[in-house]
ROFILUM-691248 format. One record per residue (C-alpha): residue in three letters; x, y, z. Coordinates in Angstrom, 2 decimals. Layout:
<rs>
r: ALA	xx: X	yy: Y	zz: Z .
...
</rs>
This chain:
<rs>
r: MET	xx: 33.68	yy: 84.17	zz: 36.12 .
r: LEU	xx: 36.70	yy: 86.35	zz: 35.38 .
r: ARG	xx: 38.10	yy: 85.73	zz: 38.84 .
r: SER	xx: 38.07	yy: 81.93	zz: 38.39 .
r: PHE	xx: 39.74	yy: 82.34	zz: 34.99 .
r: PHE	xx: 42.46	yy: 84.46	zz: 36.62 .
r: GLU	xx: 42.97	yy: 81.84	zz: 39.37 .
r: ASP	xx: 43.26	yy: 79.09	zz: 36.76 .
r: PHE	xx: 45.77	yy: 81.15	zz: 34.81 .
r: LYS	xx: 47.85	yy: 81.69	zz: 37.98 .
r: SER	xx: 47.72	yy: 77.97	zz: 38.68 .
r: VAL	xx: 49.01	yy: 77.17	zz: 35.18 .
r: CYS	xx: 51.78	yy: 79.74	zz: 35.55 .
r: LYS	xx: 52.85	yy: 78.22	zz: 38.89 .
r: PHE	xx: 52.85	yy: 74.80	zz: 37.26 .
r: LEU	xx: 55.00	yy: 75.97	zz: 34.36 .
r: CYS	xx: 57.50	yy: 77.68	zz: 36.66 .
r: LYS	xx: 58.60	yy: 74.32	zz: 38.07 .
r: PRO	xx: 61.37	yy: 72.52	zz: 36.15 .
r: SER	xx: 59.75	yy: 69.18	zz: 36.92 .
r: SER	xx: 56.70	yy: 70.09	zz: 34.88 .
r: TRP	xx: 58.89	yy: 70.81	zz: 31.86 .
r: ILE	xx: 60.58	yy: 67.42	zz: 32.19 .
r: VAL	xx: 57.22	yy: 65.66	zz: 32.24 .
r: LEU	xx: 55.95	yy: 67.79	zz: 29.34 .
r: ALA	xx: 59.09	yy: 67.02	zz: 27.31 .
r: PHE	xx: 58.63	yy: 63.29	zz: 27.90 .
r: ALA	xx: 54.96	yy: 63.53	zz: 26.94 .
r: GLY	xx: 55.97	yy: 65.45	zz: 23.80 .
r: ALA	xx: 58.46	yy: 62.73	zz: 22.86 .
r: ILE	xx: 55.79	yy: 60.06	zz: 23.35 .
r: LEU	xx: 53.33	yy: 62.07	zz: 21.24 .
r: LEU	xx: 55.95	yy: 62.56	zz: 18.53 .
r: ILE	xx: 56.64	yy: 58.82	zz: 18.34 .
r: GLY	xx: 52.93	yy: 58.04	zz: 18.42 .
r: SER	xx: 52.12	yy: 60.49	zz: 15.64 .
r: GLY	xx: 55.01	yy: 59.08	zz: 13.58 .
r: ILE	xx: 53.55	yy: 55.61	zz: 13.98 .
r: LEU	xx: 50.08	yy: 56.84	zz: 13.08 .
r: MET	xx: 51.21	yy: 58.73	zz: 9.98 .
r: THR	xx: 53.41	yy: 55.84	zz: 8.79 .
r: GLY	xx: 51.03	yy: 52.99	zz: 9.51 .
r: PHE	xx: 47.90	yy: 54.42	zz: 7.96 .
r: ASP	xx: 47.40	yy: 55.38	zz: 4.35 .
r: PHE	xx: 45.02	yy: 58.33	zz: 4.54 .
r: GLY	xx: 45.23	yy: 58.98	zz: 0.78 .
r: VAL	xx: 43.22	yy: 55.88	zz: -0.08 .
r: PRO	xx: 40.08	yy: 55.62	zz: 2.08 .
r: ALA	xx: 39.42	yy: 52.03	zz: 1.04 .
r: ARG	xx: 42.80	yy: 50.93	zz: 2.47 .
r: LEU	xx: 43.61	yy: 52.55	zz: 5.77 .
r: VAL	xx: 46.40	yy: 50.21	zz: 6.85 .
r: CYS	xx: 49.59	yy: 50.14	zz: 4.81 .
r: SER	xx: 49.61	yy: 47.49	zz: 2.10 .
r: GLY	xx: 52.96	yy: 45.88	zz: 2.96 .
r: ALA	xx: 52.00	yy: 44.68	zz: 6.44 .
r: ASP	xx: 51.01	yy: 41.04	zz: 6.81 .
r: ASP	xx: 49.47	yy: 39.33	zz: 9.84 .
r: LYS	xx: 52.70	yy: 38.68	zz: 11.73 .
r: PHE	xx: 53.70	yy: 42.35	zz: 11.53 .
r: LEU	xx: 50.25	yy: 43.50	zz: 12.60 .
r: VAL	xx: 50.22	yy: 41.18	zz: 15.62 .
r: LEU	xx: 53.73	yy: 42.26	zz: 16.59 .
r: LEU	xx: 52.81	yy: 45.93	zz: 16.21 .
r: PHE	xx: 49.65	yy: 45.44	zz: 18.26 .
r: ILE	xx: 51.62	yy: 43.84	zz: 21.10 .
r: LEU	xx: 54.37	yy: 46.49	zz: 20.92 .
r: GLY	xx: 51.76	yy: 49.24	zz: 20.85 .
r: PHE	xx: 50.11	yy: 47.90	zz: 23.98 .
r: ILE	xx: 53.45	yy: 47.61	zz: 25.77 .
r: PHE	xx: 54.38	yy: 51.12	zz: 24.58 .
r: LEU	xx: 51.15	yy: 52.52	zz: 26.02 .
r: ILE	xx: 51.55	yy: 50.80	zz: 29.39 .
r: LEU	xx: 55.23	yy: 51.73	zz: 29.70 .
r: SER	xx: 54.49	yy: 55.36	zz: 28.79 .
r: VAL	xx: 51.91	yy: 55.72	zz: 31.54 .
r: ALA	xx: 54.18	yy: 54.02	zz: 34.08 .
r: ALA	xx: 57.14	yy: 56.15	zz: 32.95 .
r: VAL	xx: 55.36	yy: 59.39	zz: 33.78 .
r: GLY	xx: 54.88	yy: 58.13	zz: 37.33 .
r: ALA	xx: 58.52	yy: 57.07	zz: 37.57 .
r: ILE	xx: 59.66	yy: 60.49	zz: 36.35 .
r: LEU	xx: 57.47	yy: 62.23	zz: 38.91 .
r: VAL	xx: 58.87	yy: 60.05	zz: 41.73 .
r: MET	xx: 62.46	yy: 60.81	zz: 40.67 .
r: ILE	xx: 61.71	yy: 64.54	zz: 40.52 .
r: GLU	xx: 60.03	yy: 64.42	zz: 43.93 .
r: ASN	xx: 63.13	yy: 62.74	zz: 45.40 .
r: VAL	xx: 65.40	yy: 65.39	zz: 43.89 .
r: LEU	xx: 63.24	yy: 68.22	zz: 45.18 .
r: ALA	xx: 63.10	yy: 66.66	zz: 48.67 .
r: ARG	xx: 66.92	yy: 66.43	zz: 48.62 .
r: ARG	xx: 66.87	yy: 62.67	zz: 49.02 .
r: PRO	xx: 69.65	yy: 60.59	zz: 47.51 .
r: PRO	xx: 68.92	yy: 59.90	zz: 43.85 .
r: ASP	xx: 67.32	yy: 56.56	zz: 43.13 .
r: TYR	xx: 67.74	yy: 55.62	zz: 39.50 .
r: SER	xx: 65.91	yy: 52.29	zz: 39.73 .
r: GLY	xx: 62.85	yy: 53.71	zz: 37.97 .
r: LEU	xx: 64.84	yy: 55.20	zz: 35.10 .
r: TRP	xx: 64.41	yy: 52.06	zz: 33.03 .
r: LEU	xx: 60.69	yy: 52.80	zz: 32.52 .
r: PRO	xx: 61.08	yy: 56.00	zz: 30.44 .
r: VAL	xx: 64.00	yy: 54.48	zz: 28.53 .
r: ALA	xx: 62.01	yy: 51.31	zz: 27.86 .
r: ALA	xx: 58.96	yy: 53.32	zz: 26.75 .
r: LEU	xx: 60.97	yy: 55.39	zz: 24.30 .
r: GLY	xx: 62.86	yy: 52.31	zz: 23.10 .
r: CYS	xx: 59.67	yy: 50.31	zz: 22.59 .
r: GLY	xx: 58.12	yy: 53.18	zz: 20.65 .
r: LEU	xx: 61.17	yy: 53.56	zz: 18.43 .
r: VAL	xx: 61.35	yy: 49.80	zz: 17.78 .
r: SER	xx: 57.66	yy: 49.80	zz: 16.92 .
r: TYR	xx: 58.21	yy: 52.70	zz: 14.54 .
r: ALA	xx: 61.18	yy: 50.95	zz: 12.91 .
r: ILE	xx: 59.21	yy: 47.73	zz: 12.41 .
r: LEU	xx: 56.34	yy: 49.70	zz: 10.96 .
r: LYS	xx: 58.66	yy: 51.50	zz: 8.51 .
r: MET	xx: 60.10	yy: 48.13	zz: 7.52 .
r: ALA	xx: 56.66	yy: 46.55	zz: 7.03 .
r: CYS	xx: 55.07	yy: 49.47	zz: 5.19 .
r: LEU	xx: 57.51	yy: 49.94	zz: 2.32 .
</rs>
């Protein structure tokens, strides 16, 4: 039992020693920060009878639903693109920046979604 815990701890330490893991963790942290900002802005937890903000009408809710779905898909794809870029750097291959648009698009979509939500939930 203790031996498996020690092996798991060593595995986590090896993972955290790589710079690529910190890049992926920083991107995941940025995505979580944007997502929690959207959650805290879009929902009114003070009034249990009204969870969604009162200023949002149907067109904003549909737009936010579509942007949220795109944000989710782009975020998952962006992690893969980041890992491929890091693997190319570590293998000393020439840098290929064609997949860089995915993380930028994911962060941009999340920030646009947050801005629309702030505008709708005055």
